N, C-alpha and C positions, 0 to 999 in steps of 0.2 A: 504494500500500500504506500502511496505517496501522501504525506501529511502536509496540508496547507493551513496554517504555517506555524512552524515551531516558535516563531517570534511571539505569537499570542501566549504560548505557555510561559516563555521567558519573562514577558512583561508581567504576567500574573504572579509568578513565583518571586519576582523581585520585591513585590509588596507583601507576599505571604511566603516567607522563606522556608517554613516548615513543610511545604508541599513540593519543593524542588525535586527531591529524590523520587517521590511517587509519580510526579508528572514526567520526569525523565525516563523512569522505568516504563510507563505507559507508552511513551513515544518510541522507545527502543523495541518494544514488542510490536507496536502498530506498524512500523516501517518494514518489519520483516514478515508481516502477516500477508496471507493470500485468502482473505475472507470472501465468501460469496453470499452470505446471508447472516442474519442476526444470530441464528443458532450457532454458527461457527464462531462468531464473536464471543458468545456466552460460554463456549467451551474453554476460552482463555480467561474471560472476565465474566464469571457467572452472574454478577449482579447488574451487568449492563442491561438496559431496557429501552424499548422503543417508546418515545413520547412524541406523538404526532409524527412528523417527518424526520425527527432527530433520534439519535442514539445518545443515551445519557450514561456516563460512567461515574461511579462513586470513587472518589479519590481520598486517600488518607482516612480510611474508616468512615466514609460518608461525611467528612467535615467539608469537603469541596465537591463540586459537580462539574464535570467536563461534558459539554454538550457539543456534539458534532453531527455533521451530515455526511453519510457514507454513500458514495457511488460505487457499488460493488462491481458493476460492469467495467468501469474505467479504473477501478482500484485506487480511488481517491477518497481521502478523508479531509473534510473542510471543518476546521475548528471554528465553531460559531461563538461559544462563550465558555469561559471558565469562571465559575461563581462560588462564593461561599454558600453553605447550605441555607443560610438566612436569605441571601439574595435569590437563590433558586426558589425558595418558598414564596417569594413575593409574586411570582408568576408573570412579572413584567416581560421577561424574555419570551414568553409564549405569544406575545403580540407580533413577533417576527413574521414577515410575509411568507416564510417557508413553512410555517406551522399549519 
């Protein structure tokens, strides 16, 4: 998978330093993956879930949420949001036109 873009992760963990390793680990796994559906994603990340058109990953014991759009055919992951759990619960991100 090609992840667009790592910069989003870096920008987030510069403010939330405790999630740098978990986000880096997610990235390292994702770039080596060859997923064709959510079930294959869940074989590696069992708590990943589909929310609308997005896939949501729990990061650092559910303290953070990584929200991505996955194009399985093109093998692309678009990072949409990295949020704290509190930000995720506000649901503002769900107003995105992709949802």
